[in-house]
C-alpha positions in Angstrom: 94.3 114.0 -27.2 95.5 110.5 -26.6 92.8 110.0 -23.9 90.1 111.1 -26.4 91.2 108.6 -28.9 91.4 105.9 -26.3 87.9 106.6 -25.2 86.6 106.5 -28.7 88.2 103.2 -29.3 86.6 101.8 -26.1 83.2 103.1 -27.3 83.7 101.5 -30.7 84.8 98.2 -29.1 81.9 98.2 -26.7 79.5 98.9 -29.5 81.1 96.0 -31.5 80.8 93.7 -28.5 77.2 94.7 -28.0 76.5 94.1 -31.7 78.1 90.7 -31.5 76.1 89.7 -28.5 73.0 90.9 -30.2 73.8 88.9 -33.3 74.6 85.8 -31.2 71.4 86.2 -29.2 69.4 86.6 -32.4 71.0 83.5 -33.9 70.4 81.5 -30.7 66.8 82.6 -30.7 66.4 81.5 -34.3 68.0 78.2 -33.7 66.2 77.4 -30.5 62.8 78.8 -31.4 62.2 79.3 -35.1 64.2 76.4 -36.4 63.6 74.0 -33.4 61.2 71.7 -35.3 63.5 71.4 -38.3 66.5 70.5 -36.2 64.5 68.2 -34.0 63.5 66.2 -37.1 67.1 66.1 -38.4 68.3 65.0 -35.0 65.8 62.1 -35.1 67.2 61.1 -38.4 70.7 60.9 -37.0 69.7 57.8 -35.1 70.3 54.1 -34.5 68.4 51.9 -36.9 67.5 48.4 -36.0 67.2 45.5 -38.4 65.5 42.3 -37.2 67.2 39.0 -37.7 64.6 36.2 -37.9 65.3 33.2 -35.8 65.3 29.8 -37.5 62.2 27.8 -36.4 62.8 24.5 -34.7 62.6 21.3 -36.8 60.1 18.5 -36.2 61.4 14.9 -36.2 59.8 11.5 -35.8 60.7 9.1 -33.0 63.7 7.7 -35.0 65.1 11.1 -35.8 63.8 11.3 -39.4 63.0 14.9 -40.4 59.3 15.7 -41.0 59.7 19.5 -41.1 62.7 21.7 -41.6 63.5 25.2 -43.0 64.9 26.7 -46.2 65.1 30.2 -47.6 62.6 31.2 -50.3 62.5 34.2 -52.5 59.0 35.6 -52.0 57.2 38.4 -54.0 55.4 40.8 -51.7 53.0 43.6 -52.5 52.4 46.6 -50.2 49.0 48.1 -51.1 49.7 51.3 -49.3 53.0 51.9 -51.1 51.4 51.0 -54.5 48.6 53.5 -54.0 46.5 54.3 -57.0 48.8 52.4 -59.3 47.9 49.0 -57.6 45.6 47.8 -60.4 48.0 48.4 -63.3 50.9 47.1 -61.2 49.1 43.8 -60.5 48.3 43.5 -64.3 52.0 43.8 -65.1 53.0 41.5 -62.2 50.5 38.9 -63.4 52.2 38.6 -66.8 55.6 38.4 -65.0 54.5 35.7 -62.6 52.0 33.9 -65.0 49.3 34.3 -62.4 45.9 35.8 -63.3 45.6 39.4 -62.2 42.3 38.7 -60.4 44.0 36.0 -58.4 46.8 38.3 -57.4 44.3 41.0 -56.4 42.4 38.4 -54.3 45.7 37.4 -52.6 46.6 41.0 -51.9 43.2 41.4 -50.1 43.9 38.5 -47.7 42.2 39.7 -44.5 45.0 38.3 -42.3 47.3 41.2 -43.3 47.1 44.9 -42.3 46.8 47.5 -45.0 50.4 48.7 -44.4 51.9 45.2 -44.5 53.6 43.7 -47.5 51.5 40.7 -48.5 53.3 37.6 -49.9 51.7 36.7 -53.3 54.1 34.2 -54.8 56.8 32.1 -53.2 59.8 30.4 -54.7 60.5 32.8 -57.5 63.9 32.7 -59.2 66.8 35.1 -58.9 66.1 36.4 -62.4 62.7 37.6 -61.1 64.4 39.3 -58.2 66.8 41.1 -60.5 64.1 42.1 -62.9 61.8 43.7 -60.3 64.8 45.4 -58.7 65.9 46.9 -62.0 62.3 48.1 -62.8 61.3 49.3 -59.4 59.6 52.4 -60.8 57.2 50.1 -62.7 56.5 48.1 -59.5 56.0 50.6 -56.6 55.4 48.6 -53.4 56.6 45.3 -54.9 59.6 43.6 -53.4 61.3 40.3 -53.5 62.4 39.2 -50.1 64.3 36.2 -48.8 62.2 34.5 -46.1 62.6 31.3 -44.2 59.8 28.8 -45.1 58.9 25.3 -43.9 59.9 22.3 -45.9 58.3 18.9 -45.7 60.7 16.2 -46.7 57.9 13.5 -46.6 55.5 15.7 -48.5 52.0 15.7 -47.1 52.7 12.8 -44.7 51.2 13.4 -41.2 49.9 16.8 -42.4 47.2 16.9 -39.8 49.6 16.1 -37.0 52.3 18.6 -38.1 49.9 21.4 -38.9 50.9 24.6 -40.7 51.9 28.3 -40.2 50.0 31.4 -40.9 50.0 35.2 -40.2 49.2 35.9 -36.6 45.6 37.2 -36.3 44.4 40.3 -34.5 42.7 38.0 -31.9 45.9 36.1 -31.3 47.8 39.3 -30.8 45.6 39.9 -27.7 46.5 36.4 -26.3 48.8 36.8 -23.3 50.5 33.5 -24.3 51.6 35.2 -27.5 52.9 38.4 -25.8 55.8 39.8 -27.8 54.5 38.9 -31.2 53.8 41.6 -33.7 51.5 42.1 -36.7 52.9 40.1 -39.6 54.6 37.5 -37.5 54.0 33.9 -38.4 52.6 31.5 -35.9 51.5 27.9 -35.7 47.9 27.6 -36.8 47.1 23.9 -36.3 48.8 20.7 -35.3 52.2 20.5 -33.6 53.1 23.8 -35.1 50.5 25.4 -33.0 50.6 23.2 -29.9 54.3 23.5 -29.4 54.8 27.1 -30.7 56.6 27.9 -27.5 59.4 25.4 -28.3 59.6 25.8 -32.0 59.7 29.6 -32.2 63.1 31.0 -31.5 64.1 34.5 -30.3 64.6 37.1 -33.0 68.0 38.8 -33.1 68.8 42.4 -34.1 71.6 44.4 -35.8 72.1 48.0 -34.9 73.3 50.6 -37.5 74.1 54.3 -37.1 72.3 56.2 -39.9 72.7 59.9 -40.6 70.0 62.4 -41.6 70.7 61.7 -45.3 69.9 58.0 -44.7 73.5 56.9 -45.1 74.6 53.9 -43.2 77.5 55.0 -40.9 78.3 51.4 -39.9 77.2 48.6 -37.6 77.4 49.5 -33.9 76.1 46.2 -32.4 74.4 42.9 -32.9 72.4 40.4 -30.9 72.3 37.1 -32.8 69.0 35.2 -33.0 68.3 32.2 -30.8 67.0 29.2 -32.9 63.9 27.4 -31.9 64.1 24.0 -30.3 63.6 20.8 -32.3 60.5 18.9 -31.4 60.6 15.1 -31.5 57.3 13.2 -31.9 56.1 9.8 -31.1 55.1 9.4 -34.7 56.9 6.6 -36.6 57.3 7.6 -40.2 57.0 4.0 -41.5 53.9 3.4 -39.4 52.4 6.6 -40.6 53.1 5.7 -44.3 51.4 2.3 -43.8 48.4 3.9 -42.1 47.9 6.5 -44.8 48.5 4.1 -47.7 46.1 1.5 -46.2 43.4 4.1 -45.5 43.6 5.5 -49.1 43.6 2.0 -50.6 40.6 1.1 -48.5 38.7 4.1 -49.7 39.5 3.3 -53.3 38.5 -0.3 -52.8 35.2 0.6 -51.3 34.3 2.7 -54.3 34.0 -0.5 -56.3 31.7 -2.3 -53.7 28.0 -2.3 -54.4 25.7 -1.2 -51.6 22.4 -3.0 -51.8 20.8 -0.7 -49.3 21.2 2.4 -51.5 21.6 0.8 -54.9 25.0 2.3 -55.7 28.6 1.8 -54.8 29.9 3.0 -51.5 31.0 6.7 -51.5 33.7 6.1 -48.9 34.3 9.9 -48.9 36.6 10.1 -45.9 38.1 8.2 -43.0 40.7 8.1 -40.2 43.2 5.7 -38.7 44.9 5.8 -35.2 47.8 3.6 -34.3 48.6 3.9 -30.6 51.0 2.3 -28.0 48.5 1.3 -25.3 51.2 1.0 -22.6 52.2 4.7 -22.8 49.6 6.5 -24.9 52.1 7.3 -27.6 50.5 7.8 -31.0 52.6 6.1 -33.6 50.4 7.1 -36.6 47.4 9.3 -37.0 45.9 9.6 -40.5 42.9 11.5 -41.8 41.6 11.4 -45.4 41.2 13.4 -47.4 44.5 15.1 -46.5 46.3 18.3 -47.7 49.7 19.7 -48.6 50.9 22.0 -45.8 53.4 23.7 -48.1 50.7 25.6 -49.9 50.4 27.9 -46.8 53.9 29.4 -47.6 52.2 32.2 -49.5 49.0 34.2 -49.3 45.8 32.6 -50.6 42.5 34.2 -51.8 39.2 33.1 -50.3 38.3 31.6 -53.6 41.4 29.5 -53.8 41.0 28.5 -50.2 37.5 27.3 -50.9 38.6 25.4 -54.0 41.4 23.6 -52.1 39.8 23.0 -48.7 36.0 23.4 -49.1 33.1 21.0 -49.4 33.9 19.9 -53.0 37.3 18.5 -51.7 35.7 16.9 -48.6 37.1 19.4 -46.1 40.6 18.1 -46.0 41.7 20.4 -43.2 39.4 18.6 -40.8 41.4 16.1 -38.7 38.8 13.3 -38.6 40.8 11.3 -36.1 40.3 13.9 -33.3 37.7 16.2 -34.7 35.3 13.9 -36.5 32.3 12.9 -34.4 30.6 9.6 -35.3 28.3 7.0 -33.8 30.6 4.1 -32.8 28.2 1.3 -33.7 29.1 -2.1 -32.3 32.7 -1.1 -31.4 30.9 0.4 -28.3 29.7 -3.0 -27.1 32.7 -4.1 -25.1 32.4 -0.9 -23.0 28.7 -1.4 -22.5 29.2 -5.0 -21.5 31.9 -4.0 -19.0 29.5 -1.6 -17.4 26.8 -4.2 -17.3 29.2 -6.7 -15.6 30.3 -4.0 -13.1 26.6 -3.3 -12.2 25.6 -6.9 -12.0 23.2 -6.7 -14.9 24.7 -9.7 -16.6 27.1 -12.6 -15.7 29.9 -14.3 -17.5 28.5 -17.7 -16.4 25.0 -17.3 -17.9 23.6 -17.7 -21.5 21.5 -15.2 -23.3 19.1 -15.5 -26.2 20.1 -14.0 -29.6 16.9 -13.9 -31.7 16.5 -11.9 -35.0 14.5 -9.2 -33.2 13.6 -8.0 -29.7 10.5 -6.1 -28.5 10.5 -3.6 -25.6 8.7 -5.2 -22.6 5.3 -3.7 -21.8 5.7 -1.1 -24.6 2.2 0.1 -25.8 3.7 1.0 -29.2 5.2 -2.6 -29.5 8.5 -1.1 -30.7 10.7 -3.8 -32.1 14.5 -3.7 -32.5 16.3 -5.9 -35.0 19.6 -7.8 -34.9 22.0 -7.1 -37.8 21.4 -10.6 -39.0 18.1 -12.4 -39.5 19.5 -15.7 -38.2 18.5 -16.9 -34.7 21.7 -17.8 -33.0 20.0 -19.4 -30.0 21.2 -19.2 -26.5 24.8 -17.8 -26.4 27.5 -16.7 -23.9 28.4 -13.0 -23.5 31.7 -13.8 -25.2 29.9 -15.0 -28.3 27.6 -12.0 -28.1 30.7 -9.9 -28.7 32.4 -11.8 -31.4 29.2 -12.4 -33.3 28.1 -8.9 -32.4 24.5 -9.9 -31.3 22.4 -6.7 -31.0 19.5 -8.6 -29.4 21.7 -9.5 -26.4 22.5 -5.9 -25.8 19.1 -4.4 -26.3 17.8 -6.0 -23.0 21.0 -4.7 -21.2 20.1 -1.1 -22.3 16.5 -1.6 -21.1 17.7 -2.9 -17.8 19.4 0.4 -17.1 16.1 2.1 -17.6 14.2 -0.4 -15.4 16.7 -0.2 -12.6 17.6 3.5 -12.5 14.7 5.5 -14.2 12.7 6.6 -12.2 12.3 7.0 -9.2 15.5 8.8 -8.3 15.7 12.6 -8.9 18.1 13.3 -10.5 18.3 9.9 -12.2 21.2 7.6 -11.4 23.1 7.3 -14.7 25.5 4.5 -14.0 26.1 3.5 -17.6 27.0 7.1 -18.5 29.5 7.2 -15.6 31.1 4.0 -16.7 31.4 5.1 -20.3 33.0 8.4 -19.2 35.5 6.4 -17.1 36.8 5.0 -20.4 37.1 8.6 -21.7 34.0 8.9 -23.8 32.1 12.1 -23.7 35.1 14.1 -22.7 38.4 15.2 -24.3 41.2 12.7 -24.2 43.6 15.6 -23.5 45.7 14.7 -26.5 48.3 17.3 -27.2 46.8 18.5 -30.5 44.5 21.5 -30.8 40.8 21.5 -31.6 40.0 18.1 -30.2 36.2 17.3 -30.0 34.9 15.8 -26.8 32.2 13.5 -28.3 28.9 12.8 -26.5 27.6 10.4 -23.9 24.0 11.5 -23.9 21.9 11.7 -20.7 18.6 13.1 -19.6 20.0 16.5 -18.8 21.6 16.8 -22.2 18.5 15.7 -24.0 16.3 18.2 -22.2 18.9 21.0 -22.9 19.3 20.2 -26.6 15.5 20.0 -27.1 15.2 23.5 -25.5 17.9 24.9 -27.7 16.9 23.1 -31.0 13.3 22.1 -30.7 12.9 21.3 -34.4 16.0 19.1 -34.7 15.3 17.5 -31.3 11.6 17.4 -31.0 11.4 15.4 -27.7 13.3 16.4 -24.6 12.3 13.5 -22.5 14.5 10.5 -21.8 13.0 7.1 -22.9 14.0 3.4 -22.6 14.9 3.6 -26.3 17.7 6.1 -25.5 19.4 3.4 -23.4 18.6 0.7 -25.9 20.2 2.6 -28.8 23.1 3.5 -26.6 23.8 -0.2 -25.9 24.8 -0.7 -29.5 26.5 2.6 -30.0 23.7 4.4 -31.8 21.2 7.1 -30.9 22.8 10.3 -29.9 26.1 8.7 -28.9 29.2 10.3 -30.7 32.9 9.4 -30.4 36.1 10.3 -32.2 38.4 7.6 -33.5 41.0 8.7 -31.0 38.6 8.3 -28.1 37.9 4.7 -29.3 41.6 4.0 -29.6 42.1 5.3 -26.0 39.2 3.1 -24.8 40.6 -0.1 -26.4 44.0 0.8 -25.0 42.6 0.6 -21.5 41.1 -2.8 -22.3 44.5 -4.0 -23.7 46.2 -2.7 -20.6 43.9 -4.5 -18.2 42.3 -1.3 -17.0 45.2 1.2 -17.2 44.3 4.2 -19.3 47.0 6.6 -20.7 46.6 10.1 -22.1 47.3 9.9 -25.9 50.2 12.1 -27.0 52.4 13.0 -30.0 55.1 14.9 -28.2 58.2 13.0 -27.1 60.7 15.7 -26.3 62.1 19.1 -27.2 65.8 19.4 -27.7 68.5 21.6 -29.0 70.0 21.1 -32.5 72.8 19.1 -31.0 70.4 16.7 -29.3 70.6 18.1 -25.8 67.1 17.3 -24.3 65.3 20.2 -22.7 61.8 18.9 -22.1 60.4 15.4 -22.1 57.0 13.8 -22.0 56.1 11.8 -18.9 53.3 9.3 -19.5 50.1 10.2 -17.7 48.2 7.0 -16.9 45.6 5.9 -14.3 43.5 2.9 -13.4 39.8 2.8 -14.3 37.3 1.3 -11.9 36.6 -2.1 -13.4 37.7 -5.5 -12.2 40.7 -6.8 -14.1 39.1 -10.2 -14.5 36.1 -8.7 -16.3 38.3 -6.7 -18.6 40.4 -9.8 -19.4 37.1 -11.7 -20.1 36.2 -9.1 -22.7 39.6 -8.9 -24.2 39.8 -12.7 -24.6 36.3 -12.7 -26.2 37.5 -10.2 -28.7 40.4 -12.5 -29.8 37.7 -14.6 -31.5 36.4 -11.7 -33.7 39.1 -12.2 -36.4 39.2 -16.0 -35.9 35.5 -17.0 -36.1 33.5 -13.8 -35.6 32.4 -10.9 -37.7 35.9 -10.1 -39.0 36.9 -13.7 -39.9 36.4 -13.1 -43.7 38.7 -10.1 -43.6 41.4 -12.1 -41.8 41.4 -15.3 -43.8 45.0 -16.6 -44.0 46.3 -14.2 -41.4 49.3 -15.7 -39.4 47.7 -15.6 -35.9 50.5 -17.8 -34.7 52.9 -14.9 -35.3 50.7 -11.9 -34.2 47.9 -12.1 -31.7 44.9 -9.9 -32.8 41.8 -9.1 -30.9 39.2 -6.7 -32.3 35.7 -5.5 -32.8 33.8 -4.6 -36.0 31.2 -1.8 -36.0 28.6 -0.7 -38.5 27.2 2.8 -37.6 24.0 4.1 -39.1 23.9 7.8 -40.0 20.7 9.4 -41.2 20.6 10.0 -44.9 23.9 8.4 -45.6 25.4 5.0 -46.2 26.7 3.0 -43.2 29.9 4.0 -41.6 32.5 1.2 -41.3 34.6 0.7 -38.0 37.2 -1.7 -36.9 39.2 -1.6 -33.6 42.1 -4.0 -33.0 44.5 -4.8 -30.2 47.7 -6.6 -31.2 50.7 -8.2 -29.5 53.9 -9.8 -30.9 57.6 -9.3 -31.0 57.5 -7.4 -27.7 55.3 -4.7 -29.2 51.7 -3.8 -28.6 49.5 -1.6 -30.7 45.9 -0.5 -30.8 44.7 0.2 -34.3 41.4 1.9 -35.1 40.0 2.6 -38.6 36.9 4.4 -39.6 35.5 4.9 -43.1 32.7 7.3 -43.7 30.0 5.7 -45.9 32.2 2.6 -46.2 29.6 -0.1 -45.4 29.8 -2.7 -42.6 32.7 -3.0 -40.3 34.0 -6.1 -41.9 33.6 -4.7 -45.4 36.1 -1.9 -45.4 37.6 -1.0 -42.0 38.7 -4.5 -41.0 40.7 -5.1 -44.3 42.4 -1.6 -43.7 43.4 -2.6 -40.2 44.7 -6.0 -41.3 47.0 -4.4 -43.8 48.3 -1.9 -41.2 49.0 -4.7 -38.7 50.9 -6.6 -41.4 53.0 -3.6 -42.0 53.6 -2.9 -38.3 55.0 -6.4 -37.7 56.8 -6.8 -41.0 54.4 -9.4 -42.4 53.8 -9.9 -46.1 51.0 -7.6 -47.3 48.1 -9.6 -48.7 45.9 -8.2 -51.4 43.1 -6.1 -50.2 40.6 -8.6 -48.9 36.8 -8.2 -49.1 35.6 -8.6 -45.6 32.0 -9.5 -46.4 28.8 -8.0 -44.9 28.9 -8.5 -41.1 28.3 -6.0 -38.3 
């Protein structure tokens, strides 16, 4: 009886155990098979969340430690189109009333092509905290709208040196493919122009990160780690703030002054619609000031901008202010080219410093069946003059025969032609980049037979003749024809003359350092000798000292204290088809243990003495602490 009950209990227990195992197996099967996806998603949500900590961008300082660019925090309104969805239009309408910005303008900013569809687009910077509170309290009315604190660039000197400093912008899809920008992500800011772009590798720091544990309900379970950001390095420039101010002020005053000067050639006042100034230390290549007019305010790039607003601010109507005319503007150099042509002619034995040369009002090409005549800038016959006087009086009719002699000696019979003058001009840096450490520099042009044939083939209507003629050399001899230079190239060339034949690469970078001043990277001057006799270079330099004393710039330098500051220079008047003359002046100075090369260009500003020479005089006065004279009319000389 007892055994029967025991057996029954064992059977019941065994059945219970079997049932429990079956239930457990069924539950495991449910959890591991049927509910696997659900628990996998929940497991993912019980994860570590990362929050980026932006790195402060390095500051930019001048050579005296004055701040040119720094950082601050700005409250920025952003709009995420994807999050706003179908309510975007009505949302922008409400936002326009709140921000006092037209809804159409906000819509255009939101469509900025630099941003991906899923990215928040900044539409208004520097809003107040009340705006932040209001949008946060009414987030249902503004889906996809947020107010975020972002570091933005600040310019303590306003638009000073804007073209040198550059500005920031959203990284483009093309830049994301650039190996040099590996590690950047869509939405990151990157230098677009100027020093901000050139020295991105120093200025950009390393982002930090904070790690949080977050459960499946999205609750923050606490911080579990942090990697602080590494600030970017400060970049110190060769730019001198005071020299930059003097350069920009003088250039703008010169433009305004020229607007009131009557141009007898066109029957109206000079347009003087743009210009550039370069101030350079010839001994090292350090750029102390670089100005371009019209200029721009780099702070406007803090927020997004519609294509319409961009055109209004930076288009043709405003004179393309983003164009850095000092390194990107291409111009015929006019008579500022003559010292380099003369040095080539001396090197090749075409002329001699001991001989005299006629300076008539006009000159005809020898044995030319068309009897082509080239005129001097003045109708006066200056008689027989030295090469030195041909420079300081800027006699075109002395240089025309020099150009023709290159044709007679070297064209033909050699094939290919021996292009000695082109080689000599390129030795001074013309027709090639100066290698200045700023982006988008133009290389200019020293034309030759191969170039003329190629450009004719490519653009037969604009360049109807592909053959090289004597007139090409003749025009080149006075800086006309197809010759093009940038103001910086001209400054580098005159620096080599000032240095007795030692040419240095122009640069704006001085050093990169940590915030405490510890230097990490420094610029080492890159200079080389050019293949010209020092005696010939000195002859030309001495001749140019007479330009402001008794030559073509004498009217612009009346009353200047030459006993205190030595000045040598050259005027230039460049002819541009369909426009008023372009005004040039290049100067070399020495005093108080300091040397400078100063070059000024004014588009449609008349003769070199008319506008550019007075601008350079005012800059020289400022550089050496002299009393600024009133803007002096320089007269009408080449």
